[in-house]
C-alpha positions in Angstrom: -16.8 9.2 30.0 -14.7 9.1 26.9 -16.6 11.2 24.3 -15.9 10.6 20.7 -17.3 13.4 18.6 -17.6 13.8 15.0 -18.7 17.2 13.9 -19.3 16.6 10.2 -18.1 19.8 8.5 -19.1 20.5 4.9 -16.5 22.0 2.6 -15.7 25.1 0.4 -12.1 24.8 -0.7 -9.9 27.7 -1.4 -8.2 26.9 -4.7 -9.8 28.6 -7.7 -10.5 32.2 -8.6 -13.4 34.2 -7.3 -16.7 34.0 -9.1 -20.4 34.9 -9.0 -23.1 32.3 -8.6 -26.6 33.2 -9.9 -29.7 31.1 -10.0 -33.4 30.5 -9.2 -35.0 28.4 -6.5 -38.3 26.7 -7.3 -40.8 24.4 -5.7 -40.3 20.9 -7.1 -44.0 20.2 -7.3 -45.3 23.2 -9.3 -42.1 25.0 -10.2 -43.3 28.2 -8.5 -40.6 30.5 -7.2 -39.5 30.1 -3.5 -38.9 33.5 -2.0 -37.0 34.5 1.1 -35.0 31.2 1.0 -31.5 31.4 2.5 -28.9 30.5 -0.2 -25.3 30.3 1.1 -21.9 28.7 0.7 -21.7 26.2 3.6 -19.2 27.1 6.3 -18.7 30.7 5.2 -20.2 34.2 5.6 -21.2 34.3 1.9 -24.9 34.1 1.1 -28.1 35.8 0.0 -31.9 35.5 0.1 -34.1 34.8 -2.8 -36.3 37.5 -4.2 -40.0 37.3 -5.0 -39.1 35.5 -8.3 -36.8 33.0 -6.5 -33.7 34.6 -7.8 -30.4 34.9 -6.0 -26.8 36.1 -6.6 -23.7 35.4 -4.5 -20.4 37.2 -5.4 -16.8 36.3 -4.7 -17.5 32.5 -4.5 -14.4 30.3 -4.2 -14.9 26.9 -5.7 -15.3 24.0 -5.4 -17.9 24.5 -2.6 -21.3 23.4 -1.4 -24.2 25.6 -2.1 -27.0 25.2 0.4 -30.6 26.4 0.1 -32.6 26.6 3.3 -36.3 27.4 3.9 -38.6 26.7 6.8 -41.1 25.0 4.5 -38.7 22.8 2.6 -35.9 20.3 3.2 -32.4 21.8 2.9 -31.0 21.3 -0.6 -27.2 21.0 -1.2 -25.5 21.3 -4.5 -21.8 20.7 -5.1 -20.3 23.5 -7.2 -17.1 22.4 -8.9 -16.6 25.7 -10.7 -18.5 28.8 -11.8 -19.1 28.6 -15.6 -21.6 31.5 -15.8 -24.6 29.2 -16.2 -27.7 30.1 -14.2 -28.5 27.5 -11.6 -32.0 26.0 -11.1 -32.6 24.5 -7.7 -35.7 22.5 -6.9 -36.9 22.3 -3.3 -38.8 19.4 -1.8 -41.6 20.2 0.7 -40.6 19.4 4.3 -42.1 16.3 5.8 -45.0 16.9 8.2 -43.8 14.1 10.5 -41.7 16.4 12.7 -44.7 18.6 13.4 -46.8 15.7 14.6 -44.3 14.5 17.3 -45.4 15.7 20.7 -43.3 15.5 23.8 -45.7 15.3 26.7 -43.1 15.2 29.5 -41.9 18.8 30.0 -39.1 17.7 32.4 -37.9 15.1 29.9 -37.7 17.7 27.1 -35.8 20.1 29.3 -33.3 17.3 30.0 -33.1 16.5 26.3 -32.2 20.1 25.6 -29.5 20.1 28.3 -28.0 16.9 26.9 -28.1 18.2 23.3 -26.4 21.5 24.2 -23.6 19.7 26.0 -23.1 17.2 23.2 -23.5 19.6 20.3 -22.1 22.9 21.6 -19.6 21.3 24.0 -19.2 21.4 27.7 -15.9 23.4 27.7 -15.8 27.2 28.0 -16.6 27.6 24.3 -19.8 25.5 24.6 -20.9 27.1 27.9 -20.7 30.6 26.4 -22.5 29.6 23.2 -26.2 30.5 23.2 -28.8 28.4 21.4 -31.6 30.9 20.7 -34.4 28.7 19.4 -34.3 25.3 21.1 -38.1 25.1 20.5 -37.4 23.9 16.9 -35.7 20.7 18.2 -37.4 17.3 18.2 -35.9 14.5 20.3 -36.1 10.8 20.5 -34.3 8.1 22.6 -34.1 4.4 22.0 -31.7 1.5 22.4 -29.6 -0.2 19.9 -26.7 -2.7 19.5 -23.6 -1.8 17.7 -20.2 -3.1 16.8 -17.1 -1.6 18.3 -13.8 -2.6 16.7 -10.3 -2.7 18.0 -8.4 0.6 18.0 -5.0 -1.0 17.3 -2.8 0.2 14.4 0.1 -1.9 13.2 2.3 -0.5 10.4 4.6 -3.5 10.4 2.3 -6.6 10.1 -1.3 -7.5 10.3 -1.5 -10.2 12.9 -3.4 -11.1 16.0 -2.1 -9.6 19.3 -3.3 -7.9 22.4 -3.2 -4.2 22.3 -2.3 -2.0 25.3 -4.4 0.8 26.7 -8.2 0.9 27.5 -9.1 -1.7 24.9 -6.4 -4.3 25.8 -9.0 -7.1 25.9 -9.6 -6.8 22.1 -7.3 -8.3 19.5 -6.3 -6.5 16.4 -8.7 -8.1 13.9 -11.8 -8.9 15.9 -15.0 -7.2 16.7 -17.3 -7.4 19.8 -21.0 -6.7 20.2 -21.7 -4.1 22.9 -25.3 -3.4 24.0 -25.9 0.4 24.1 -27.7 2.4 26.7 -30.2 4.9 25.2 -29.3 6.4 21.8 -30.2 10.0 21.7 -31.2 11.7 18.5 -32.4 15.2 17.5 -33.9 16.8 14.4 -34.8 20.4 13.8 -38.0 21.9 12.3 -36.1 25.0 11.3 -32.5 26.2 11.2 -30.8 26.5 14.6 -29.7 30.0 15.6 -26.6 30.1 17.7 -24.7 33.0 19.1 -21.0 32.7 19.6 -20.1 35.9 21.6 -16.6 34.8 22.4 -15.8 34.5 18.7 -18.0 37.2 17.3 -20.3 35.1 15.1 -23.9 34.3 14.7 -24.3 30.9 13.1 -27.4 29.6 11.3 -27.3 25.8 11.3 -29.4 23.5 9.1 -29.2 20.3 11.1 -29.5 17.3 8.9 -28.9 14.6 11.5 -27.7 14.3 15.1 -27.2 11.2 17.2 -25.5 10.6 20.5 -24.8 6.9 21.2 -23.9 6.3 24.8 -22.0 3.3 26.0 -20.3 2.1 29.2 -17.3 4.4 29.3 -17.5 6.0 25.9 -19.9 7.6 23.4 -20.2 8.5 19.8 -21.7 11.9 18.8 -22.3 12.2 15.0 -23.6 15.4 13.5 -24.3 16.3 9.9 -25.1 19.9 9.3 -24.7 23.0 7.1 -23.4 26.3 8.5 -23.9 29.9 7.6 -21.9 32.5 9.5 -22.6 36.1 10.1 -19.8 38.3 11.7 -20.7 40.7 14.5 -20.7 44.3 13.3 -19.9 47.6 15.0 -17.5 46.0 17.5 -15.1 48.3 19.3 -11.5 47.7 18.3 -10.4 46.5 21.7 -13.2 43.9 21.9 -12.5 42.9 18.3 -8.8 42.2 19.2 -10.1 40.0 22.1 -12.4 38.1 19.6 -9.5 37.5 17.3 -7.4 36.1 20.2 -10.3 33.8 21.0 -10.6 32.8 17.4 -6.9 31.8 17.4 -7.4 29.8 20.6 -10.3 28.0 19.0 -8.4 27.4 15.7 -5.1 26.0 17.1 -5.2 22.3 18.0 -8.6 21.9 16.3 -9.6 19.3 13.6 -9.4 22.1 11.0 -5.9 23.1 12.0 -4.6 19.6 12.2 -6.1 18.7 8.7 -4.7 21.8 7.1 -1.3 21.0 8.5 -1.6 17.4 7.3 -2.6 18.6 3.8 0.4 20.8 3.4 2.7 18.2 5.0 3.7 20.6 7.8 2.6 18.7 10.9 5.9 19.2 12.8 6.0 22.8 11.9 2.5 23.2 13.4 3.3 21.3 16.6 1.9 17.9 15.8 3.4 14.4 16.1 1.6 11.3 15.1 2.0 8.0 16.9 0.7 4.5 16.5 0.7 1.1 18.3 3.6 -0.8 16.6 4.0 -4.5 17.2 7.5 -5.3 18.5 8.4 -8.9 17.6 11.3 -9.0 20.0 9.2 -8.3 23.1 6.0 -9.8 21.6 3.8 -6.8 22.3 2.9 -3.5 20.8 4.5 -0.2 21.7 3.4 3.4 20.9 5.9 5.1 18.5 5.9 8.2 16.3 5.3 7.6 12.6 5.4 9.5 9.4 1.9 9.5 8.0 2.9 11.6 4.9 4.1 8.3 3.2 0.4 7.2 2.7 -1.0 10.6 1.7 -1.7 11.1 -2.0 -3.0 14.2 -3.9 -5.3 13.1 -6.8 -6.3 16.8 -7.2 -4.7 20.1 -6.2 -7.3 20.7 -3.5 -7.7 17.1 -2.3 -5.6 14.7 -0.2 -6.4 11.0 0.1 -5.4 8.8 3.0 -5.6 5.1 2.1 -5.2 1.8 3.9 -6.1 2.7 7.4 -9.7 1.6 7.7 -10.8 0.9 11.3 -7.3 2.0 12.5 -6.5 4.6 15.1 -3.5 7.0 15.3 -2.6 9.2 18.2 -2.1 13.0 17.8 0.3 14.8 20.2 0.1 18.6 20.1 3.1 20.6 21.3 2.4 24.2 22.1 3.7 27.3 23.8 2.3 28.9 26.9 -0.2 30.9 24.8 -1.5 27.8 23.0 0.2 28.5 19.7 2.1 25.6 18.1 5.7 24.8 18.8 7.8 24.3 15.6 9.1 20.8 16.2 11.8 21.4 13.6 13.3 24.2 15.7 16.7 24.2 17.3 15.6 22.4 20.5 14.7 19.3 18.7 16.8 19.4 15.5 20.0 19.6 17.7 19.2 16.2 19.1 21.3 13.7 17.1 19.2 10.8 18.3 17.4 8.7 15.7 14.8 7.7 18.2 11.9 10.1 17.6 10.0 8.9 20.6 12.9 9.5 22.9 13.5 12.9 21.4 10.0 14.3 22.0 8.5 12.3 24.8 9.8 14.5 27.6 7.7 17.3 26.4 4.5 15.3 25.9 1.4 16.9 27.6 -1.3 14.3 28.4 -3.8 17.1 28.2 -3.0 17.6 24.5 -3.5 14.1 23.2 -6.1 13.3 20.6 -7.0 10.3 18.4 -8.2 9.9 14.9 -9.9 6.8 13.5 -10.4 6.2 9.7 -13.8 4.6 8.9 -13.1 4.0 5.2 -10.2 2.6 3.1 -10.0 6.0 1.4 -10.5 9.2 3.4 -10.4 12.7 1.9 -9.1 16.0 3.3 -9.6 19.3 1.6 -7.0 22.0 1.4 -8.9 24.2 3.9 -8.8 21.5 6.5 -12.4 20.1 6.1 -13.6 16.7 5.1 -16.5 16.0 2.7 -17.8 12.9 4.4 -18.0 11.3 7.8 -15.1 8.9 7.4 -12.6 10.6 9.7 -13.5 10.4 13.4 -11.7 12.6 16.0 -11.7 11.9 19.7 -9.8 13.2 22.7 -8.6 16.8 23.1 -9.5 18.0 19.6 -13.0 16.6 19.8 -13.8 18.7 22.8 -14.0 21.7 20.5 -17.5 21.4 19.1 -20.1 23.8 17.7 -19.3 26.3 20.4 -15.9 26.7 18.9 -17.0 26.9 15.3 -15.1 29.0 12.8 -15.8 29.8 9.1 -14.0 27.4 6.8 -12.1 30.2 5.3 -10.9 31.6 8.6 -7.1 32.3 8.8 -5.4 33.8 11.9 -4.3 37.4 11.3 -0.7 36.5 11.9 -0.8 33.9 9.1 -2.4 36.1 6.4 
């Protein structure tokens, strides 16, 4: 099965100076203080808990970021913080809906299967996911139903927009048409409380406020969409030798990931970090499309110092090739081996080193898609599939993680 996975990461971009956030968390109904609420910068290890007056303070905050407040009795509340101006924040929490508590799963065997399916889709079925531990699956509530969705062509033509048959698994679809596909069960999950996940290979405990999760299964492929907020806590008291192993694991999880790719794209160093981008280009002379390497930097703009915009590729797909060394670290494609080739044919220059195991795809769901400087995306408009998408929540890293060798 081809699994398309979108793990919607929320952002905290490293651009401005360090600041302190202070504020108070109140019940929206009576404005009474909410104590023992978890207040954190999404995707980082920075956070605090409210006191008996609802107050909190978080030091060394790098903005812009997303401030999340989580409490078992209330819906998670997210606030975008563009900058710290010294003002005290007031955050109002809405009481959590009782609907989740009223849902009863009578079939124990069915629930056990739901948990298995959720873990595989959310954590991943690779060695990262298999070693991740979901500590409180009892908070999950599941549902399954059927639906009908549209699946559009995955062709990408940088030369002309015209009707033609694409090559590959979707060769029956033309470039500008859509077909209706009837889905087998659509699997969704919600959580009554934050998920608690241990990542022993990476040395993190992760608290996850799951906003939404859906797994749409089709004949031959599936979409897995997740919207969540993440708070990390690093393991403490780890022996130095084991800590070195964890850092090696973190590097393995980091390279050839969505975060690494997006960071490389943001700074326009895809080749330096082992990436080549290809697209299906229509060839008029032979009347069919061919996959060729392209330069995506020509359509990337920077409206703000911490933001890159990719425009004009809605419903298009590009192919990502990752070239790496034996240890998984990226090969510098501007190195001597490749730069010494005088050929102007980029495809011919690199194709002999292509590894079919390291091919990913990226689809743009909007006319304008945003990438932050730390390699995260603030919405769900960029969809990864293939090799990169196999790294799911079991391979999560804090948004501000940087390999030791790059610091």
